[in-house]
N, C-alpha and C positions, 0 to 999 in steps of 0.2 A: 614149283616144279618138283616132281618126284625124282629122286636120285637113288641109284642102287645101294648106296651105303646108309641110307636113311632107315630108321626103325620101321619095320613093316607092320601094318595093320592087317589082321586076318579076318575072314568072315566069322570065325568063331568068337571074335572079340565084340561083335555087334549084337546087341540084344533089342528085341521089341519091334523090329521092322521085318518080320519074316517074309512077308509077301514081296517087298521090295528086294530083299536079299535073293529070293528065288529068281526074280526077273533078271537081276544083274548077273547072277551066276550063269544064266543062259547066254548072256552077252559074253562073259568070260570064255565060255566054251566056243563061241563063234570066233573070238579072237585067237584062241589057242589052236583050233582045228579048222582053218578057213577052207581047206579042200573038201571037207565033209559037207559044208554048206554050199560050196560052188557047184557041186553035183546037182543040188536042188534048185540052182539058179539064184541063190542069195549071195550078197556081197557083205564083207565085214564092214561095220560102221567106221567112219573116220572120226567120230566124236560122240560125246554123250553129254546131255544137258540135264542136270538134276535141279528141280524146282520145288520150292516149298518154304514153309515158315522157318525162322531161325530155331536152332536147337533140335532138329528132327533127325540128325545123323547123316546128312547129305555128304559132308566132307569126309567123314569116316568111311562111308560106303564107297565113295570115289577112291579113297586111298587103298582100301581093300581090293577093289576092282583092279587098279593099276598094279598093285603088288602081285596079285594072283595071276594076272594075265601077262605080266612082264612088259607092260607098255608104259610110256611116259604119262605123267599127270600134270596138266596145266590147270592151275586153280585161278579163278577170278570170281569176285563177288560183285553184286550189283552196285556197290558203292565205289568200285574201282574205276 
């Protein structure tokens, strides 16, 4: 679980997955400015599922998303 006192990961700290970063940054904008998207008929997501092989930066991307959007992060792996 992400807590406010925890060291923050920023999108600038993440290298090599630029396309995924761009997509997630759009999600962050949705979480930060929900009224902007409600006008268009969209709703803010209640969760995000990142899937892929180990070592590809999913957890770091999730931490950066939570820190930037100011929302909680609940982490769970497939082995949990």
